[in-house]
Wavefront OBJ file of the C-alpha trace (Angstrom):
o trace
v 21.989 31.116 0.529
v 19.312 28.251 0.114
v 20.407 27.712 -3.330
v 24.402 27.618 -2.361
v 23.393 24.943 0.532
v 21.311 22.778 -2.068
v 24.064 22.717 -4.667
v 26.789 22.002 -1.718
v 24.226 19.102 -0.477
v 23.743 17.826 -4.159
v 27.656 17.626 -4.712
v 28.151 15.797 -1.407
v 25.316 13.298 -2.261
v 27.173 12.639 -5.629
v 30.366 12.177 -4.235
v 29.293 9.782 -1.903
v 27.584 8.118 -4.727
v 30.843 7.985 -6.729
v 32.862 6.833 -3.843
v 30.572 4.133 -2.816
v 30.231 2.888 -6.486
v 34.352 2.627 -6.559
v 34.049 0.856 -3.228
v 31.664 -1.520 -4.568
v 33.700 -2.208 -7.535
v 36.800 -2.981 -5.483
v 34.980 -5.405 -3.190
v 33.414 -7.212 -6.177
v 36.740 -7.518 -8.125
v 39.809 -7.174 -6.065
v 39.895 -10.427 -4.536
v 42.098 -11.868 -7.522
v 44.256 -10.645 -10.654
v 42.517 -8.580 -12.933
v 43.019 -11.489 -15.743
v 41.268 -14.311 -13.553
v 38.378 -11.473 -12.311
v 37.835 -10.863 -16.200
v 37.984 -14.646 -16.845
v 35.381 -15.389 -13.918
v 33.068 -12.422 -15.259
v 32.791 -14.508 -18.512
v 32.653 -17.788 -17.277
v 29.937 -17.310 -14.497
v 27.117 -16.083 -17.007
v 27.803 -18.453 -19.356
v 27.646 -21.462 -16.719
v 24.473 -20.165 -15.475
v 23.482 -20.144 -19.078
v 24.034 -23.517 -20.282
v 22.379 -24.723 -16.990
v 19.305 -23.366 -18.420
v 19.864 -24.331 -21.727
v 20.239 -27.802 -20.520
v 16.886 -27.598 -18.742
v 15.115 -26.379 -21.430
v 16.282 -29.219 -24.048
v 15.521 -31.848 -21.193
v 12.145 -30.448 -20.387
v 11.082 -30.117 -23.990
v 12.694 -33.274 -25.265
v 14.607 -31.281 -27.420
v 11.366 -30.354 -29.678
v 10.925 -26.837 -27.945
v 9.751 -23.898 -29.944
v 12.230 -21.443 -30.898
v 10.316 -18.509 -30.105
v 9.670 -20.310 -26.655
v 13.527 -20.470 -26.099
v 13.989 -16.999 -27.010
v 11.430 -16.006 -24.269
v 13.574 -18.099 -21.651
v 16.773 -17.031 -22.665
v 15.869 -13.107 -22.643
v 13.844 -13.374 -19.440
v 16.712 -15.305 -17.487
v 19.438 -12.861 -18.975
v 17.691 -9.833 -17.749
v 16.581 -11.522 -14.453
v 20.134 -11.027 -13.358
v 19.622 -7.474 -12.461
v 16.673 -8.804 -10.287
v 19.079 -11.281 -8.585
v 22.131 -8.900 -8.260
v 20.956 -5.486 -7.767
v 17.547 -5.828 -5.848
v 18.745 -8.839 -3.537
v 22.484 -7.435 -3.417
v 21.092 -4.237 -1.687
v 19.745 -5.970 1.189
v 23.007 -8.271 1.363
v 25.371 -5.150 1.470
v 23.977 -4.485 4.882
v 24.798 -8.108 6.022
v 28.258 -7.542 4.315
v 29.023 -4.315 6.292
v 27.617 -5.115 9.497
v 28.917 -8.450 9.977
v 31.267 -9.609 7.210
v 33.399 -6.300 7.450
v 32.009 -4.901 10.779
v 32.019 -1.226 9.238
v 28.608 -0.326 9.226
v 28.773 1.631 12.395
v 31.650 3.512 10.680
v 29.941 4.434 7.564
v 27.210 5.589 9.970
v 29.409 7.903 11.804
v 30.750 9.402 8.282
v 29.111 12.828 7.322
v 27.285 11.178 4.308
v 23.867 9.865 3.274
v 23.382 6.253 4.089
v 20.882 6.257 1.290
v 23.263 7.477 -1.234
v 25.998 5.115 0.123
v 23.643 2.052 -0.524
v 23.009 3.428 -4.019
v 26.474 3.848 -5.019
v 27.079 0.495 -3.897
v 24.048 -1.044 -5.821
v 25.323 1.042 -9.137
v 28.768 -1.011 -8.681
v 26.326 -4.233 -9.036
v 24.423 -2.746 -11.832
v 27.635 -2.365 -13.514
v 29.042 -5.675 -13.158
v 25.748 -7.347 -13.885
v 25.480 -5.411 -17.165
v 28.802 -7.404 -18.168
v 27.159 -10.471 -17.316
v 24.129 -9.604 -19.177
v 26.066 -8.388 -22.369
v 27.915 -11.611 -22.428
v 25.153 -13.661 -22.178
v 23.094 -12.121 -24.518
v 26.295 -11.930 -26.962
v 26.776 -15.816 -26.192
v 22.986 -16.535 -27.096
v 22.803 -14.467 -30.252
v 26.256 -15.578 -31.625
v 26.215 -19.154 -30.486
v 22.944 -20.213 -29.642
v 21.151 -18.458 -32.445
v 18.922 -16.347 -30.128
v 16.767 -14.576 -32.655
v 17.480 -10.686 -31.965
v 18.378 -8.713 -34.718
v 20.006 -5.372 -34.383
v 17.643 -3.794 -36.961
v 14.567 -4.785 -35.583
v 15.487 -3.676 -31.765
v 13.173 -0.331 -30.912
v 16.136 1.270 -28.934
v 13.825 4.050 -27.574
v 11.539 1.136 -25.849
v 14.459 -0.637 -24.827
v 16.278 2.412 -23.133
v 12.912 3.732 -21.522
v 11.687 0.317 -20.281
v 15.466 -0.875 -19.085
v 16.569 2.203 -17.100
v 12.810 2.497 -15.484
v 12.511 -0.976 -14.586
v 16.326 -0.867 -13.244
v 15.538 2.172 -11.215
v 12.339 0.637 -9.663
v 14.351 -3.077 -9.054
v 16.980 -0.668 -7.127
v 14.133 1.080 -5.457
v 12.703 -2.069 -4.021
v 15.990 -3.816 -3.080
v 16.536 -0.333 -0.578
v 13.103 -1.372 1.069
v 14.641 -4.839 1.449
v 17.888 -3.290 2.783
v 15.755 -1.329 5.198
v 14.444 -4.378 6.620
v 17.573 -6.071 6.645
v 18.499 -3.040 8.677
v 16.374 -3.707 11.714
v 16.659 -7.564 11.598
v 19.677 -9.679 12.466
v 18.832 -13.420 11.222
v 16.362 -13.025 8.187
v 18.235 -11.097 5.374
v 19.264 -14.227 3.600
v 15.630 -16.169 4.103
v 13.993 -13.007 3.192
v 16.100 -12.325 -0.067
v 15.382 -16.243 -1.113
v 11.573 -16.027 -0.246
v 11.208 -12.721 -2.765
v 13.559 -14.256 -5.171
v 11.570 -17.369 -5.729
v 8.392 -15.409 -6.004
v 9.730 -13.084 -8.653
v 11.590 -16.029 -10.486
v 8.221 -17.989 -10.558
v 5.595 -15.484 -11.221
v 7.154 -12.731 -13.263
v 7.282 -14.756 -16.436
v 11.107 -15.363 -16.274
v 10.865 -18.985 -17.879
v 7.457 -19.416 -19.148
v 4.233 -16.957 -19.869
v 2.186 -16.277 -16.786
v -0.686 -17.589 -18.822
v 0.175 -20.964 -17.849
v -0.009 -20.455 -14.392
v -3.261 -20.604 -12.250
v -5.773 -17.659 -12.549
v -5.218 -16.564 -8.976
v -1.426 -16.537 -9.269
v -1.848 -14.823 -12.671
v -3.495 -11.738 -10.539
v -0.355 -11.536 -8.345
v 1.917 -11.764 -11.264
v 0.069 -8.731 -13.085
v 0.768 -7.096 -9.616
v 4.858 -7.312 -9.865
v 6.476 -4.460 -11.823
v 9.256 -7.253 -12.933
v 6.720 -8.931 -14.735
v 5.967 -5.662 -17.021
v 9.847 -5.345 -17.200
v 10.614 -8.438 -18.909
v 7.538 -8.148 -21.021
v 8.832 -4.565 -21.981
v 12.449 -5.930 -22.828
v 11.404 -8.996 -24.800
v 9.155 -6.699 -27.089
v 12.007 -4.487 -27.720
v 14.216 -7.044 -28.701
v 11.731 -9.351 -30.478
v 9.142 -7.560 -31.583
v 7.742 -10.744 -33.736
v 7.726 -13.190 -31.027
v 5.131 -15.575 -31.528
v 4.628 -17.686 -28.568
v 2.227 -20.915 -28.569
v 0.932 -19.893 -24.875
v -0.623 -16.503 -24.009
v 1.324 -13.913 -21.590
v -2.323 -12.480 -20.472
v -0.153 -9.036 -21.410
v -1.181 -8.889 -24.833
v -3.816 -6.252 -24.250
v -1.046 -3.873 -23.133
v 0.873 -1.563 -25.919
v 4.388 -1.408 -25.530
v 3.968 2.348 -24.526
v 1.468 1.057 -21.818
v 3.971 -1.140 -20.412
v 6.586 1.321 -20.025
v 3.659 3.702 -18.503
v 2.820 0.839 -15.880
v 6.644 0.724 -15.075
v 7.117 4.515 -14.725
v 4.116 4.666 -12.405
v 5.523 1.558 -10.266
v 8.836 2.809 -9.947
v 7.813 6.224 -8.819
v 5.419 4.501 -6.321
v 8.367 1.930 -5.046
v 10.951 5.143 -4.935
v 8.724 6.795 -2.664
v 7.977 3.862 -0.771
v 11.684 2.995 -0.374
v 12.308 6.332 0.910
v 9.708 6.612 3.426
v 10.527 2.720 4.694
v 14.174 3.746 4.608
v 13.978 6.728 6.662
v 11.662 5.152 9.224
v 14.084 2.133 9.605
v 17.070 4.516 9.890
v 15.271 5.932 12.978
v 14.325 2.863 14.501
v 18.276 1.378 14.166
v 19.398 4.606 15.434
v 16.901 4.697 18.633
v 17.250 1.191 19.643
v 21.042 0.507 18.652
v 20.589 -1.901 15.933
v 23.134 -0.372 13.725
v 25.878 -2.915 14.436
v 23.467 -5.757 15.399
v 25.085 -9.362 14.720
v 23.211 -12.437 13.925
v 24.019 -13.661 17.515
v 22.694 -10.459 18.677
l 1 2 3 4 5 6 7 8 9 10 11 12 13 14 15 16 17 18 19 20 21 22 23 24 25 26 27 28 29 30 31 32 33 34 35 36 37 38 39 40 41 42 43 44 45 46 47 48 49 50 51 52 53 54 55 56 57 58 59 60 61 62 63 64 65 66 67 68 69 70 71 72 73 74 75 76 77 78 79 80 81 82 83 84 85 86 87 88 89 90 91 92 93 94 95 96 97 98 99 100 101 102 103 104 105 106 107 108 109 110 111 112 113 114 115 116 117 118 119 120 121 122 123 124 125 126 127 128 129 130 131 132 133 134 135 136 137 138 139 140 141 142 143 144 145 146 147 148 149 150 151 152 153 154 155 156 157 158 159 160 161 162 163 164 165 166 167 168 169 170 171 172 173 174 175 176 177 178 179 180 181 182 183 184 185 186 187 188 189 190 191 192 193 194 195 196 197 198 199 200 201 202 203 204 205 206 207 208 209 210 211 212 213 214 215 216 217 218 219 220 221 222 223 224 225 226 227 228 229 230 231 232 233 234 235 236 237 238 239 240 241 242 243 244 245 246 247 248 249 250 251 252 253 254 255 256 257 258 259 260 261 262 263 264 265 266 267 268 269 270 271 272 273 274 275 276 277 278 279 280 281 282 283 284 285 286 287 288 289 290 291 292
């Protein structure tokens, strides 16, 4: 009986995940025709990429190190996951509650709201993956980013990528839980954390250029280790003129740190979300609008 109940619950969770992912994809893509959406999906990441390329060229006077450009390019490409998945999860709460005004109806459905958020996040993951692939292809084929398929470490790439993305999504659930019990600070909260991660995680530059006290904060952020692992898996011969301060860690030490931090954030996300869910139910905050 217990096994049968567990299997039924698992099937329900998987169904919720699948339907929520389908819903998320429809919301992301059905605002225009398939052709225009495909065009948008291609142009948007390329426009974002060209802005960063111009910034790099102007900042270095056109004399920047090739390895530094590759470092910056890969960091910004994979930071899209942080921007879209991590912060997108908390924005789902805002969308469902204020834009579509359907959050209370989702709550009354016989589904796990945690799995609903996870499914919506999966749709953002797919959309972001398409953007990252386009960005990396443009960088390699047009801008000459020195990524050679023959030198990529596929095992390191796969392990660090999926463990890191799961950790990012878990942290996004925490932000979503906070958004669930607040009405006016979701956008500000996302911008604050976005700035912190972008400045301190070694996206544009090695964290070795930061003051010592901020380097300590950088080494506390899982995204720092994730971006470093992604770069090592794709650019094993990267030679930077500036220290990353992560040279003492082996490739698999980075993966181990990512794994531990992901397990930690997943556990925290479950606890925080459960607590926020109870508070929202108890005090009637589920359909709380900005003007509440």
